[in-house]
N, C-alpha and C positions, 0 to 999 in steps of 0.2 A: 500184250496188247489189251487182252479182256480185262486183265488184274487192274491194268491203268484206267480203264472205262470206269470200272467200278468203283474205284477209288475217287474219280473224278465227280460220279453221281453222289456219293455219299457226301464229299466234301461240299458239293452244290447245295444239297439238302440240309446239311448242317448251318450253311452260312445265309439260307434263305430266312426272312423273318417268321417268326414263331406263328403268327398269324394265317399266313400263306397256307400252311399244311394243314390248317382246320378249317380254312374257309370252303364255302359249297354253296352251289345254284339251289336257293329253296325257291321250289315254285308253288304258286296257289291259284287257285281258279274261283273268281267272283263272278256272281251272275246277279244284275240289277233288273230287277222284275216287279209288276203288280202282285198285290195279295190281301188276302182279308184278314183283318185282326179285329179282336173286341177286348179291350182294355175297359170298359165301362159298361159292359151290358148291352151295347150296341154295337153291331158288326158294322165296320166300317172299311174302304179301301185304302190300303197304306202301299208303300215300295218297301221290296225286301231286298236284303242282300244274302243270296244262297238261300231264300226262301224263310230269313228269320230277321228280327230285329232286336237288338243290334246285329249286325253282321258278324261272321266268326273273327276269334281272335288271331291276328297273325303273328307267329313266332318266329323269330329269327336269332342267331348269335350275331354278335360284333365280328364284323369281316366278312359274313356270308355276302352273296349277290341276291338280291330279290329279282324273282322273274314273276309278276302277277300278272293273268290273262284275266282280263274283265271282259264280261259279253253283257251288251247293253239290250235288253230285252223289251225296252219301254219303246213307245210310239213317237218318243220326243230325244233330243239327244242328252247325253248325261256325261258324268265324269267321275274322278277320284282323286282327292287331295291328301297327301300322306302329311298331316298336320304335325309338324315339327321337326321332319326328317332333312337330312341334309341332301338333296337328291340335286342332280342334273337339273339345267332349267327347263328342258323340254319334256321332264320327267314329273313334274310338280303338280300338274293337273288340275290347272284354271284356265277355261275354256276363253280363248281370245286375248288371253295374257301370255301361257307358255306354250299351249298346244291349241288346236283348233275344236277339241273336244271330240267325244265318242257318238258317232251318228246314230240313228234309231237302230235296232236290230243288226248291230256290228260289234266287232272285236276291237280290242286294244289291248297291246303287252306292255306293262311297264316293265323295266329292266333298271336297276339302280344298285351301286354297292351299298352296303350297309356300314356306316362310317360311325355309329355311334351307339350307345347302349341308353336304356331307360324304357318309360312308359310314355306311349303316344297313342295316336288314334287317325282314321281315315273317316273322310266324309266326301259327300257330293259338292260340287262348286257349281252347279248347274241349277238356276232358278232357287226353289224353296224345297228342293228334293231332300236337302238334309232334315227339314222340321218331320218330313213323312216318312223318315225311317232308314236313309241312306248312311249309315254310319256305323263304326265297329271299333275295335282296339287294336293295338299293336304293343307287342312286347319283345324286347331286344335285351337279350341277356348279355352281361359283359363276358369278354372273351376269357378274363384272369378270374372269373366269379364277382359277385356282390361284395362291395365295399362293407354293406353292413348285411349279413346273411339272416335268415329266417327259416325256420321248420316247414313253412309252408307258406305260399303265395296264393292272392285271389285278385282277380281282376274285378273292379267295381265300375261299371259305366252308368253314370248318372244322365238322365235325359228328360224332356218334359213333352208332353203329348195333346194334342189337342184332336178331338173327333171331326172339325171343321177343317176345309178345304184350307190350306195355307194362302191359296191365293184371293180368297175370301177373307182372312184375317188382315191380309195387309190391306184389301179394299176399306174395311171398317176402320183401321186405323187411320187411314188418309181421309177418310170421310169426317172425322171430329166424333163420330160417335161415342159417348160417355159408358157404354153398355159393360165394356171390361174391367173398368174401374169400380163399376156398381156391383159386379158378380166380385170381385175380389175385397170389395168393402175399403178401397183405398182413396174413392173421392171424397173431397174435403166440403163441407157444408158450415153455414152459420151455426146450426144446433149442435153439430159435432165440435166445434171450435169452442162453443159456449159450455158442453158438458167436461171438454178437459181444461176448461180455464186458458184457451189459446186463443180468445177472440182478438186479442192485440197482434198476436201473429199473424191470424187470418187476416185481418185489415190491413197491416203492413205490408204483405203480399201483395194483397189488391190494389193498395194505393201505388206499388211500385211496378205495376202491369206484369206481374209475373205469372205464369202458370203454375196449377196444383204441383205440389212436391210429389214426385212418383219415383218407385222402384224399378218396375217393371211393367210393360204394355199387354200382354196378354192374359187372358183369364184360362188358364189350361186346365184342363179335366182330370188329367193324372200327372204323377211323376213316377219315374220309372229306375229301378237298379238293376241292368242287365234286362232289361226288357219285361221286368216282372213287377208286381206292387208289391210282392211280399217273398222275396227269395230267402232261401236257407244257405248258410255257408258252412261245410262240414270242418272242423278243427277239434283236435283233442285238447282235454283239460292240460293248460298249463303251456301249450305251445306258443311260439312267437310266432305271428302271422302277417306277412307284408301285403298291405291292401295298396293296390295300384288304381288310385281313385282318377277318373276322366270326367269332367265335365262335358258330356257331349249334347248338351240342351241346347235350343236355339236361342232362348231368351231367359234363362232362369239362372241366377246366382244360387248357390247352395251353401248353408251352413252343414258342416257335416261332425258328427261326435259319435264315440262309442260309449255305451254305458257301463262297460267292464272295467274302465280306468282311462288314463291319460292316452293318447297317440303322441308317438315320436316321428317326427317330420325328418324325413332322412333324404328325400330327393323333390325338387319342384321342376317340372317341365322337363321330365327326364335326366336332369343335372343333379347330381349330389350335392347336397347342402350339408353342414353341419349340423348333427342331431339336436332337436330341441323339442320340448314338450309342449302339449297345449290340451286343453280339454275341447274346444269348438274353433274349427277352422272354416274360415268362408273360403270358399272356391269359386271363382269367376269363370264364367262360360269360355271354354276351349282350353282351361288350364287343366293339367294333371299335378298331383301329389303322391308321393310313396309314403306310406305311413306305417310304422310297426305298433302291433298291439300285442298285449299279452292276453290270451284266454284264460279266464278265471276257472280256478282248480274245480268249483263246483257252478252249476247252473249254465244257463244261456243268456248272454247280453245282446241287447239291440245294437245294430247300427244305424243310425237315424240320418236322412240327408231331409233339411227343412228347407223349403224357398225361402229366399232372403226376403221376399214381400210378405211372407206370413201367410199366403194361401192355402198351404199345404204342404205335407210331409211323405215319406216313404221309407220304410224299414224293411233292413237285414236282419237276420238272426244267426248268430256265430254260437257255436257251442250247443250242448245237450243240457235239458233239463229245464228248471223253472225261468222264467224270463225277467230279466232286469231291463226296465225301459229305459231308453234315454230321456231325458228331461226334455221339456217345451222349452223352445227359444221365444221369447219375450216379442210380442208383436211390435212392429215400428210405430213409431209416434209420426205420422205424417202430417201433423199440424204444425210441430215446431218448426219456426222460420229461422234458420242458421245464416239467412243472408246477411252481409253487411252492405255498407252504401259503398265501399269500395269495388267489391264484386260485382253489384249490378252497375256500375258506371263501366265496368270492364266487358260485361255481357253485352251492354248497349254499344260500346265503343267497338266490339270484334263484328257486331252486327251490321257494321258501314264499311269495315276494313276487311275486302276480300283478297288482301294479298298476306302471301307468308314470306315472312323473311327468310333469308338465306345468306348465311355468311360463310366466306372460305378463309379460314385463319393460315397463317403460313406454316410451313413444316417446324413442327415442334416435336418434343418428346411428348406422352400422355398429358394433359390436361388434369390438374387436380378437381376433384369435385366440387371444391370451394370456388372452382372459378365459372360455374354454372351460374348466371345472373338470376335474382329472384326464384333460386330453386327450392323446392320443398320436398322434404321427404317422402316418398311415396306413401300413400295413405292420412296425409296430413289435411284432408277435406275437412270442412266445419259442419258437416250433416252427418257428424258420428250418432246423434240420438236416434235416426233412421236408419242405423246400419249402413251407411252410405260410405264414410269415412272411416280411417284407421287409426292413424296416428301413430307416433313411436312409442311401442310397447303397451299400445292400447288393448292389443288382442288379449293381454292377460287380466284385465281390469274390467272389462265389459261383457255383459250377457251377449251383446250383438257387435263382436268385433268386426275390424276389416280384415282384409288379405295381410297374412302375416309378414309382408316385406321387411320389415326393419330387421327381423330377426333371422332373414335368410342369408347366408354366408357362404361364398364357395368355398370349398376345403383347400384349393389351390390359388394361385396367383392369375387373376382374369385379365391384367392388364394389357391393353393393345400396345404392344411394343414397338419400338421405333422411331425414327424422327419421319414425319410425315406431315401431311396437311389435315385439317379438321374441319369438316364441312358441318356448320351447325344450322338446322333447318328447324323452324319456329312453327308449330302447327296449332291453331287453335282449334278444337273441338266445337262446332258449332251446330245448332239446329233450331226448329220451331216445333214444339210439341204440338200443337193446336193443329196444324197442317201437315204434321207427321214429315217433315224434311230434315234430314241429317246430313250433315256435311262437315268439310274440312276448310278453314280460312273464309266461310261464308260460302264454300262452291262445293255442287256435286261433281262426280267424277265427268273430267273433260280433256282432250289431248293438251290443251294448254295449261293445266297444272300437275303434269306428272313430275315427280321428284328426279332430278338428274344429279346424279352422282358419279365417281370415276373411280377405277378399281385402284386399290391401295391407298384410299382415303381412309380417315377415320370419320364416321359419320355420328353425327348426334343429333337425335331428336329431341326439341322440348315441346312438350305436349301440354297445353294449357285447357282444360274442359271448361267450357264457356256455356255449358248445359245445366240441368238439373237430373240428369241422368249418369250413371256408371256407364263406360265404355270400357271393355275389354279388348286392346289394340293388338293386333297380331300381324308379324313380319314374317313372310315365305321366305324359305331358303335360308336364313340366317338364324343364328343366337346372339343377343345383344345383353350385353351389362345392365343391369337396372342400378341405377345410383342412387343407393340407398343408405349413405352414411358409414358401409363396409368398406372404404377405401379400396385398396387392392385387389379385396375379396368381393368383390360387389358380385351378386349372384348372375348366372345365365340365365336367360329364359327366351321364350318365343311369342308369350304372350302375357300381357301385364293390364292390370285394370287402372284406368283413370278416373276417380273419383269427382262430383260435382265440386267445384271451386278450389282444385288442386292442380298443380303443374308437377309432371313426371317426365325424368330426365334419363333417357337411354341413348348407348351409344353401341356400335357396331363396327368390325372389321370389313370394309369393303373388298371382299375377297371373291366374288363372283361375276358374273357376266349377264349380258341380256336384261330382262324383265321379270319384275318380282312384284307379288301384290301385298298391298298394305292396307287392312281395314279394321273397323270394328267387327266383332265375332257375335253380336247380337244380330241374329239374322235378317232383321226386318229393317235395324238400323242400315247395315250395309248396303242392302239392296234399295233404301232409300237415299243413298248419297254418300255415306262415311266411309269413302273407298280411295285408294290411290294407286298408281303404279309407278315403282321404282325402277329408273332406267338406267343402265351403266353404259354413258355415252362411249362411243366408239365400236358398240356392240349392237347386233340386232338379232330379233328373232327371225325364225322361217318365214318364207313366203306364204305358206298355207296360214299360218298363225294371222298375220298382218291383214290377209284378205277378208278374213272375219272379225276382226277387231273394231271396226264401228258397230257392231253388236253391242258391244260393252259399253257404249257409250248413249244407246238407247234410251230413253227417258221414257217410261209408260205413262199412261194414261188412265185416270182413274174416273167414273162417273158416279156421282150420289145426288142426293137430294132428299127434299121432306113436303109433304102437302097436307094442308090442315083442313078439314070439312067441317065448320062450325054452325051453328042453326042461322046465323045472321050475314055470313060471308065465306068465303075460301080464299085461302093464301097458300103461297108456298115458293121453294127456290129450287133450282137446280144448278148443279155444277159439272163441266168436264173440264178437268185441268192436268197438267204435269207440275215439275218442279216450279217452274217460272210463268207459264201461262194457264190464265184461266178464263173461261168461257162460262158466263153465267146468265141465269134467267131469272126473275122475281117477280111475282104478280101478286095482286089482292084485287078482289072482286067481290061485291055487295049483290045481294039477292032481290031487294025491294026497289033500288031505283035503277040498277046496272051499272053504279060506278064502278070503274077499274083503273088501276095504275100497273103499267106492266114494264119493265126494263129487261133488256138485253144488252149484255156489254162486255168488253175484252178488258182484262185486268193483266199488268204486268209486275209479278211479285218482286219487289227487290229485298225485303227483309220481313219479319213479322212486324214492322212499326209502320212501313210505308208501301202503297201500292199505288201508281197511275192507272186511271182506266179511261175506255172510252165507249158510248154504246147510244142506244136509241131507247128512248121512253114515250110512251102512248099512254095518256089518260083521258077520262071523261067526268065529268062533274055533273052534279045533281040539276045543274041549271042548264043543262045539255052543251055546256063548252066543252070541246073536244080537239086535240092537238098530237101532234106526234113530231118530237123534237131530237135532234143530235145532241150528245152529253159529252163532256170531257171534264174529269176532275180527278180528284185524288181521295183516297181512304187512308186511315191511319189509325194507330192506337193511343189513346190518351191514358194519363194514370185512371186507377180503380178498374182496369182492363175494359175501357169504355170505346166501343168501335165507334168511329164517326167518317163523315166523308162530306164532301161539297163538290158542288159542280156547276158549270155554266151551260146553258144550253145554246143551241144555234138561234133561239128565237130571242136571245138576250135575257132569258130567265137565269134564275140562281136558285139552287137548293142545298141547305143543310141539314145534315140528320146526325142523329147519334142513338146507339143502344147499347142496352147493358143486362148482363143476366147474373145472377147469382143463385148459388145452391143452398135453398134453405135447411133441406136434410138431402140423405142419400139419393133420393127419387124427386123429391120437389124442388122446381126450379121456379121462381119469379123471375119476370122481365120486364123490361119499359122501354119504350122508345118516342122518339121525338124528331119533328121534322118541320122546317119552315121553307116554304116553296114561294117565289113571286107570284107564283099563276095561282096557285092552289090555296095559299095560306098556310095557316099552323094546323098541325094534326098530331095527335099522340094516342098511344095505346100502352096500355099495362095489362098484366095478367100472370096467369100460371101455368105450370105443366106438370103432371104426375107421369114418371115414366112407368109403364107395366111391362113392357119387354123391350126387347132389344130393337124391335120395328114399331111398337106401338104406344102412344101416350094418350092420357086424358089432357085436354085442353080448354083452357077458358080465358076469355079476355074481353076488354072493355075497350073500345075504339072510340074517338071523337068523331069518326067519319061514319062508323057503321053501327055502333052502338054496342049493347051486350050480348054474349051468348057463348056457347060452348060445344064442344065435339071433340074429335079425335085427330090425332096427327101421327102420319105415318111417314118413317123414315126409310131410305132404302140405299143401298150401295152395290156395288159391281167390282168384280176382280179387275186387275190391272190389264190394258190392252194396247 
């Protein structure tokens, strides 16, 4: 009997999958708390994970079970999302999407099987906590060893840091203040265009009513590698080192390069790819790449990460001895206008089209890539001179390459097999850089624009970027095929850059249930509306999550304004607004005769070209005439970025006005405005503003109503509320 039992146990053990014998429950403890850091010579309050930035590296082996205890020591809710990991829906860590969140001073235990290998990371999905320090790395070792082994490996976490409170950063972006562009030296001017022989490009962009070219939004104080500004990585001469590179930045793409020789890319977003060499790699926000480098036999070599916008870099040192520094990345040419008439028409058409087309194709075998209408290979953007696009093979031909998507090739067939329906979802990535509103198909997140799919479908997203900025698009809970010309060996990723003027196509197997998040991973773009819920029909999340879901659709309000105190008059404007609703107040008052003109209004933002409004206007003239009238009108954007409006009053009056600003130099702005009112006649003014600091400008103007004078202009903005 005993012998029979022993034989049975041995037989069962031998028959069990190999991974079962080696699987283990791996536990970790993470504490999210406030702490003090000093990256710039100025101590500031930050958020830490286990007292550090970034948080600790979590290591697992494929087949393990992760059990991670998270303690939220903050006075506000928090969360942790496991970026790129395939986890059950309730463990994905997005408040109001997959779980209710972690309340203040409480605990939550995540538990899920490790179903993959590779390099990943984790971060908070609550508010703007990620920018403040709640992020860390994940390394998952393959059950049967690495396909491309190395002598040593090193985790490299790239990030951007600002001493400023991220909520105030968002408020400044919403206010339209150009200070960050001035700090980065990225704002464009007439003088700058003349110096670079780009006046034609500058004027063409103005004529087409386009905003300035931009690569990033925020002027960061430091760029970090593993939370440091100058880390050393130990390695012996001649060793092969696997660098697990994670872009955990909130808003910065990075060019990475190794001074000691080329890098061999062996994995992207945790998935193996067929190896290829390159000298300079552009890594989008939230992507990961594994590269192999060979340490020189003599000396030390620099590993450099340079912000794509050219605003700074950070270096790590690998090896020992005399240092070989990585070369500089050329600065972007912000003045080159790569827009074409067709793209501009598409941008304008998209501004009026708030619908996203969805087509459900009948069951079939996999659709060949060529069946994707109007598809461009990822990276075919026309703004390559700015480092915004990439182009097939271009990463080997330019000093400012795009992401190397055209060279990513999966080692195995990634085709989504079987006869099944294909759901094609067309998504326009849209936005207004002036008001800092980011959206999809012209809409911010709302219950009505949930992307609905069904389990068992093949889902294809056709993403067309109709903005002037890159967007790293991330889908939770799934890997998708990037249709990049590699046919059946299209690479699998969880995040993909969509460059300006580019259409990128991805497809995935709808093999999950419930709800998953899909969004731009530039933190401030996501929080300003470029996000969606992907919902599996026929399934539903738990009641506790649904109870807090309305908070997901909250539209934050921002307050900002400016006031000018001049020698002959005072004038200013103030605004409280969210995405669509704008409450504004504008005024001008003369000192000598007490003339004034004050308007309070409510505007509804349709798009960057048109907003209807209604309000109340009060005015006083030098001859003693005074009146208060209700007004109704429209504001719209004309060619040359001229802002104009027209209204009719309850007293049967009529007013037309137009105003224009132009940057003469980086800090000197010229302006002019004119108006005709049937009650007050013609008025006009012109002048200039010299921007001294974020909040203060020197201001001078001549007004036909109040004469000439000068003084100061003050600009203020608030965090969201």
